[in-house]
C-alpha positions as CSV (number, residue, x, y, z in Angstrom):
1,X,-11.1,-16.5,19.2
2,X,-9.4,-17.6,16.1
3,X,-10.8,-15.4,12.7
4,X,-12.4,-17.4,9.8
5,X,-11.2,-15.5,6.3
6,X,-14.4,-14.7,4.1
7,X,-12.0,-13.2,1.6
8,X,-9.1,-11.9,1.0
9,X,-10.3,-8.2,2.6
10,X,-12.9,-9.6,5.3
11,X,-12.6,-11.5,8.3
12,X,-15.3,-12.9,11.0
13,X,-14.7,-13.6,14.8
14,X,-16.9,-15.3,17.0
15,X,-17.8,-12.8,20.7
16,X,-18.4,-15.1,23.9
17,X,-19.3,-13.8,27.1
18,X,-16.8,-13.4,29.1
19,X,-14.2,-12.5,26.5
20,X,-13.5,-9.3,24.7
21,X,-11.7,-8.7,21.5
22,X,-10.1,-5.3,20.3
23,X,-10.7,-3.7,17.0
24,X,-9.8,-0.5,15.1
25,X,-12.4,2.2,14.5
26,X,-14.5,1.8,11.7
27,X,-13.0,-1.9,11.1
28,X,-16.8,-3.6,12.0
29,X,-18.3,-4.3,8.7
30,X,-21.6,-6.3,10.1
31,X,-22.6,-8.8,13.3
32,X,-24.9,-10.8,14.2
33,X,-26.0,-11.4,18.3
34,X,-25.3,-9.4,21.1
35,X,-22.2,-7.7,20.6
36,X,-21.2,-4.0,21.9
37,X,-18.5,-1.8,20.8
38,X,-17.3,0.9,23.1
39,X,-13.7,3.1,22.7
40,X,-10.8,2.0,24.5
41,X,-9.3,4.8,26.0
42,X,-6.3,3.2,27.5
43,X,-4.8,1.6,24.3
44,X,-6.1,-2.3,24.8
45,X,-4.3,-4.4,27.1
46,X,-1.0,-2.1,27.3
47,X,-2.7,0.2,29.6
48,X,-1.7,4.0,29.1
49,X,1.8,3.5,28.7
50,X,1.2,1.6,25.3
51,X,-1.4,4.8,24.1
52,X,1.2,7.2,24.9
53,X,4.1,5.3,23.0
54,X,1.7,5.4,20.6
55,X,0.7,8.9,19.9
56,X,4.7,9.5,20.7
57,X,4.7,8.0,17.5
58,X,1.9,9.6,16.1
59,X,0.4,6.1,15.7
60,X,-2.7,7.1,18.2
61,X,-4.7,4.2,16.1
62,X,-7.9,4.7,18.2
63,X,-9.1,1.0,19.4
64,X,-12.5,-0.2,20.1
65,X,-13.3,-3.5,22.8
66,X,-15.7,-5.9,21.2
67,X,-17.6,-7.6,23.9
68,X,-20.6,-9.9,24.4
69,X,-22.2,-12.8,22.5
70,X,-22.1,-13.4,18.8
71,X,-19.8,-13.1,15.3
72,X,-18.4,-9.8,13.8
73,X,-17.3,-9.2,10.3
74,X,-13.7,-6.7,10.0
75,X,-12.5,-5.0,7.3
76,X,-11.1,-1.7,6.8
77,X,-11.1,0.2,3.4
78,X,-10.8,-2.7,1.1
79,X,-7.3,-3.6,2.2
80,X,-5.8,-7.5,2.4
81,X,-6.4,-8.8,5.5
82,X,-3.6,-11.7,7.1
83,X,-4.2,-13.3,10.0
84,X,-1.7,-14.1,12.6
85,X,-2.0,-16.9,15.2
86,X,0.6,-16.5,18.4
87,X,1.3,-19.5,20.5
88,X,3.4,-17.7,23.3
89,X,5.6,-15.4,21.1
90,X,5.3,-11.4,20.2
91,X,4.4,-10.3,16.9
92,X,6.0,-6.5,16.3
93,X,3.4,-4.8,14.1
94,X,2.9,-1.2,13.5
95,X,-0.4,-0.1,14.4
96,X,-1.8,1.0,11.5
97,X,-1.8,-2.6,10.7
98,X,-3.8,-3.9,13.3
99,X,-7.4,-4.6,12.0
100,X,-8.4,-6.6,15.0
101,X,-6.8,-9.0,17.6
102,X,-7.9,-11.3,20.6
103,X,-8.0,-9.7,24.2
104,X,-5.8,-12.0,25.6
105,X,-3.3,-10.7,23.9
106,X,-0.8,-8.3,26.2
107,X,-0.1,-5.1,24.2
108,X,2.7,-2.9,24.5
109,X,4.9,-0.3,22.6
110,X,8.5,-1.1,21.4
111,X,10.9,1.8,20.1
112,X,12.6,0.4,17.2
113,X,15.7,2.4,17.9
114,X,16.6,-0.2,20.5
115,X,17.4,-2.3,18.2
116,X,18.4,-0.6,15.4
117,X,20.2,2.0,17.2
118,X,20.6,5.2,15.1
119,X,19.8,3.8,12.1
120,X,16.3,2.5,13.3
121,X,15.7,6.2,14.3
122,X,17.0,7.0,10.5
123,X,14.0,4.8,9.5
124,X,11.8,6.7,11.4
125,X,13.1,9.7,10.0
126,X,13.7,9.0,6.4
127,X,10.6,6.5,5.4
128,X,7.9,8.2,7.5
129,X,7.1,5.1,9.4
130,X,7.0,5.3,13.3
131,X,9.9,5.1,15.2
132,X,7.5,2.6,17.7
133,X,6.2,-0.6,16.9
134,X,3.4,-1.8,18.3
135,X,3.6,-5.4,20.3
136,X,1.4,-8.6,21.2
137,X,2.4,-10.8,23.4
138,X,0.5,-14.5,24.2
139,X,-1.8,-16.9,22.9
140,X,-4.0,-15.3,20.2
141,X,-5.2,-14.4,17.1
142,X,-3.9,-11.5,15.1
143,X,-5.8,-9.8,11.5
144,X,-3.1,-7.3,10.1
145,X,-4.1,-5.2,6.9
146,X,-1.7,-4.7,4.2
147,X,-1.5,-3.3,0.6
148,X,-2.1,-6.5,-2.5
149,X,-1.7,-9.3,0.1
150,X,1.4,-10.6,2.4
151,X,3.9,-12.9,1.6
152,X,5.6,-14.8,4.9
153,X,9.2,-15.1,4.9
154,X,11.4,-17.6,7.1
155,X,14.4,-15.8,9.1
156,X,16.7,-18.3,10.2
157,X,20.5,-18.0,11.9
158,X,23.3,-17.3,8.7
159,X,20.4,-16.1,6.1
160,X,19.2,-12.9,6.8
161,X,16.2,-11.1,5.0
162,X,16.3,-7.4,4.1
163,X,12.8,-5.7,3.0
164,X,11.9,-2.4,2.2
165,X,11.1,-0.7,5.1
166,X,7.6,0.7,3.7
167,X,7.2,-2.8,2.5
168,X,7.2,-4.2,6.2
169,X,4.2,-5.5,7.8
170,X,5.3,-7.6,10.8
171,X,7.7,-9.6,12.3
172,X,8.1,-12.3,15.3
173,X,10.4,-14.6,17.2
174,X,14.2,-14.2,18.1
175,X,15.0,-11.3,15.2
176,X,17.1,-8.5,15.4
177,X,16.5,-5.3,13.1
178,X,18.6,-3.1,11.8
179,X,18.3,-0.2,8.9
180,X,21.0,-0.3,6.7
181,X,21.7,2.1,3.0
182,X,21.9,0.3,-0.3
183,X,23.4,3.5,-1.7
184,X,25.5,6.3,-0.6
185,X,24.4,9.4,0.9
186,X,25.1,11.5,-2.0
187,X,23.4,8.7,-4.8
188,X,20.0,9.0,-2.4
189,X,19.1,12.8,-2.6
190,X,15.2,12.4,-4.3
191,X,15.3,8.6,-4.1
192,X,12.1,7.0,-2.4
193,X,12.9,4.7,0.7
194,X,13.5,1.3,-1.4
195,X,16.2,2.6,-3.9
196,X,17.9,3.7,-0.8
197,X,17.2,1.8,2.5
198,X,16.9,-1.5,3.5
199,X,15.7,-3.3,6.4
200,X,17.7,-6.3,7.6
201,X,16.2,-8.3,9.6
202,X,18.0,-11.4,11.3
203,X,17.7,-14.3,13.7
204,X,15.4,-16.8,14.2
205,X,11.9,-16.8,13.2
206,X,9.4,-14.9,10.1
207,X,8.6,-11.3,8.6
208,X,5.8,-10.3,6.6
209,X,5.9,-8.3,3.4
210,X,3.0,-6.7,1.9
211,X,2.5,-6.6,-2.1
212,X,2.9,-2.5,-2.3
213,X,5.0,0.2,-0.4
214,X,1.8,2.4,-0.4
215,X,1.1,2.9,3.4
216,X,-2.3,2.5,5.1
């Protein structure tokens, strides 16, 4: 179910019988037709382990199951919305940035430390972002939220991309992430994440960066 962008802060999706989609609670702005919204206690397609992972990460973003026959307009908090279409690959995105996504996508949870080692754990402790990242895999569309708009930066072999951890929205592809320090430990006292840390992404894929470091 592809999303149609109404403007930078609203998207519309068509809901058809026999298919479902998931949205963040409170994301529905208006709808037409016979559409039902029910709380999803299993954390989407990822089941119980996905939900547990988000709770451990303090990212227990409530999801709603959207079913029926009609069209739904989504938006949340006046945030900018960016639509990402997946063609069999995996998108890594923080749970609180998810606005809505196709029910065809398999949802899971990845521990950031599994890619970034100890520094991946430091990212969560120092920057205030979760140690876990939500994964969405398969064919379908995802609408994510961000402050001030989103830009997609390509990641190619030999051309690593460095991102402020709090400006990070999502990434996909064969990408490895590693948190590095831009300053010495003594210099970092009293500084924000953007001045002291960089999220280094290498491999082949793309990373989505928001225009503001403000958390959702």
